[in-house]
N, C-alpha and C positions, 0 to 999 in steps of 0.2 A: 532273187535268191538270198536267203539269210546268210550274213557274214558273221563268223565267230567273233565274239568280243574278247579282245586281248588287251590287257591293261599295261603290259610291259613285255620286254624281251627277257631272256636269261632265266635264272632260277625263280625270280619273283613271278614272271609271266607263266612259267611252267606250273608253279604251285597254284596260281589262280585258276588256270585252265583245268587242272585236275579237280579242284573243288567244285567247279561249275560245269564240268563236262556233261553229266547226265542231262541237266536241264537244257544246256545249249544244243546237245546232240538231238534231243527230242524235238526242239523247235526247228532245227535245221532240216530234219526229216519231213517236216510238214510243208517245206517249200514247194509250191505248185509244180515247178518244172521237174524237180527230183521225184515227186510223188507220181507224176504222169509216167516217167520212165520206169519206176519200180513196179507200178501197177500193171503197166503194159507187159513187162517181163513176166510177172507172176501169172498173168492171164494167158500168155501165149507160148511160153517156153515148152510146154508139154506137147505142142504140135510139131516141134523140131525133131526130125528123125535122122538127120545127116549133118556133116560138117558144112556142106554146101548150103544147106538151108539156113544154118545159123549165121554164116558170114554174109549171106544175102540180105539179112534183115539188120540194118544198121542199128536200129533201136535196141534190139535184143543183144547184138554184139557189144554195144556200148556198155551195157550193164555187165555182161559176161566178162569182158576184159577188165573193166573197172573193179570188179570184185577181187581180182588178183593183182591189182596195181599195174596192169599192162595196158592202160588206156592209150599210151603213146603208139601202140601198134594198130590202132583202129583202121588205118588206111592200108595196112599190109594184108590184104584179104587173101592173096594166094598163099602167103607164109602161114597165116593162121589156119586156113583150110587144110593145108598139108599136115600141120601139126596135129590138128584134131582128127583127121582121117587116119593118120598112122597110129594114133593112140600111144599107149605107154607099155604095152605088153612085151614088145620087142626091145632088146637092149639097144639096138642101133636106131630106134625111132628118133625122129627129129627132136621131140620134147626131151628125151633122155640124154641128148648130146649137149644140152646147155648146163653150164655151171649154175646158172640162176634157176633155183628149184621152182620158182613161180610158174614157169612154162609147163613143167611136168605136172604140177598140182592142177593147173588150169585144164590141161588135156585129160587128166585122169578123172577130174570132177565131172566133166560133161560126158565121158564114156562113149565117144562116137567112133572109136577105133575098132579094129578086128577083135572079136572075142570079149568085148567089154560090155558091162551093163550100162545102159543109157542112164545118165544122171537124173534126168527129169522124171524117170520112172520110180525113183526112190522117194519115200515119204519125207517131206520137209526140205526137199532140194531147193525149190524156188525161194523159200524163206531164208535159207542159209546163204544163198548167193546174193539175195537182196540185202541182207544184213551186212555182208562183207562190202558190198558196193556202197552202202550208206556210210560205213565207217571210213572207207577210202575217200569218198567224196568230201566228207567233213575234214579229213586230213589235208586234202588238196586245197580246200577253202582256207584252212588255217595257214597252209604254206604260201598262199598268195600274199599273206601279210608277214609271215615269219617262217622261213624254211626250216630253221632250227627246231621250232616247236612241232612242225609237221613230222620231221624225222623222229623226234622223241615219241610222238603219238604212234607212229608206224612201228617203232621198235617195241613199245609197250604191248601192242596188239599182236605182233607177228613173231617176235624173237622166241618166245617160249615154244612155239610149234617148230620153228627151225632147228632149235637145239635139243628138243625133247624127243625127237624121233629116233629111229634106228640108224645105225651107221657109226663109223669110227669118229674119234675126236677130230682127226684131220679132215674127214669128209664134212663134218659140221662147220669147221672153220672155213673150208672152201665154199660151203653154201652161204655163209655170212659174207665172204668176199665177193660172191657172185651177185649179191643184191646191193646195188649202189647205195640206198639209204642206210642199210645196216653196216656196210663197209665204212661209210662216212662217219657213222656214229662211233664205231670202234676206233677208227684211226684218230678221230678228234679226241676221244676220251683217253687214248693212249699217248697223245702228244706226238703223233707221227706226221711227217711233212707231206705236202701234196704230191711230191714226186715218188712217194713210197710205192704207189701202185705200179710203177714202171720196173720195179725190182724183180728179180727171179722169184717165181711163185713159191719155191721151197724156202727161200729166204723170208718171204712174207709170212709164211706159215710159222716159221720159227720165231719171228718177231712178235706175231700175235700171241703165241703161247708164252713167250718170255714176258711180254708186257702184262698179260693177264695175271701171271703169277706174281709179278712185282707189285702191281697196283691193287689186285683183288685177292691174292693168295690162292688162286686156282689157275689151272691151265686147261681144264676140260670145259668147253663152252656150254655143256649141259648144265653147269652150275648156275648159269644165268636164267634158267627156267624158274628158279626160286624167286618169288616176288621181291624179297629184300635185296638180293643180289642184283636183280634187274633194276631196282630203284637206285641202288648205289651207282650202277653203270650209267644210267640216264642222268643222275645228278652230276657225275663227273663230266659227262658230255656237255651238259648245259653250262657248267662252270668254265670248262675249257673254251667253249664257243664264246662265252661272254668275255673272257680274257682276250681272245683274238679280235672280237668285234670292237671292244672299247680301247684296247691297247693301253696307252698310258693313262686313259681315263678311269681305269679300274685297277687298283693295286692288288697284289697277291693277298695282302691282309684283308682287303675288302671282300674278295672272293671267298677267302677262308671263313670270314665272319658269316657270310651268307650261307655257306655250307653247314656251319655249326647251327645256324638258326633253322635250317630246313628239316 
């Protein structure tokens, strides 16, 4: 399996990865093991008519879950089958009870619940799932070397969709808090301590709004759908991560210089 080339951590590593992403991503997707899985999914997903059939085929389920960043649930077959079979049309369905919106998106995409249109019957469905799986797989491979860069890639790819949909500002903040990678990114960019997640949820919401206003001049998370705002957020995350990692090895002046040069 091709391993992403990372020349450094921190902002320098992030800038290099951005410049070389398209070429590296294309090479990564030609890895034989990855190509076997994605080809198998594209050729066979149309035969799946129920949640039971999907979870019974581990190769299909690997791509299906990986497309939504839920690969850690691969062995939770009963849980996944229940989520898919209940669908998302009922407010109290299992997928709708999670703060993490990825479960709802996963279930809705495959459309195997009551009254839902089966995802595989829609034009372009297999290609869309494969593309998401490929992106997530590249991010995982990057994270094997540098978890900070993985989180940055994940946020760049997914945050615009999380904050750009319908729902109140509070609901969007809660969606961010519900996804561990996005929560990690914001907490680090905002300079919040590890213990912050143990605080009262309303206090967390208020802190996210206050820090966003203080650091970026906005309190509505939808503002981070804008590419420039998103890049500012990721740059702040990378700089703060670098400070934490290097400690005394990197002064505030050095980080500030890197920020100005980015």
